[in-house]
N, C-alpha and C positions, 0 to 999 in steps of 0.2 A: 715411078720411072722420073718424074719430072724434080726430085731432087739429087738424083743419081748421073754422074758423066756417063754416056754411054762407052761400058768396057774399062771403066773405072773401077777402084778399090771397093768403093761401098756396093756396085754394081755386083761383083765377084761376091761378095760378101751375102748379099740379099739371095742371089741365083742356090748360093748352098743350102742358105736356111730353106728356101722354099722347097728345094729338092729333100730335103730332109724331113718336109711336112710340120715344119714350125709352126705354120698360119695352122691347121689341122690342131693340134696340139694345144695352142692356143685357146681353140674356140673350144674345145673339149673342156677348159679348165675352167672358162667362164661359166659353163652349162653347169659342172657340177657343183660351182659355187653358189648358182645358181638355185641349181636343186635342194641344197643344202640350207641354203635359207629360207627356201619355201617348209622343209620340211621342219624346219627350227622354228619356226613362227607359228606353223601348225599346232606344234607342243605346245607351246607357250601360251599359244590363244584359250588351246585348252587345258591349259592350269596344270600340264603336266612337266617333270622335267626333261629334256632331250636327253636323247638317249646319245651316249657317245661314241662316235665313229674311231673303229679299231684304225691303228696305223696301217698304211697301204689300203684301204677297202677304198671302194668306191660306192659312189652312191646311187 
């Protein structure tokens, strides 16, 4: 709110992004990357080749 003009174009765009749950989607993406990082780290620490993730799969 501090970088937009009330009723301005940026405020309208941010409203639509929030309405479409962009914040939730981005948070989910960050958590998925974190979980995958931990999985890869565990595999490499155990001296195993990491399992590839199939396209479109969720961790």
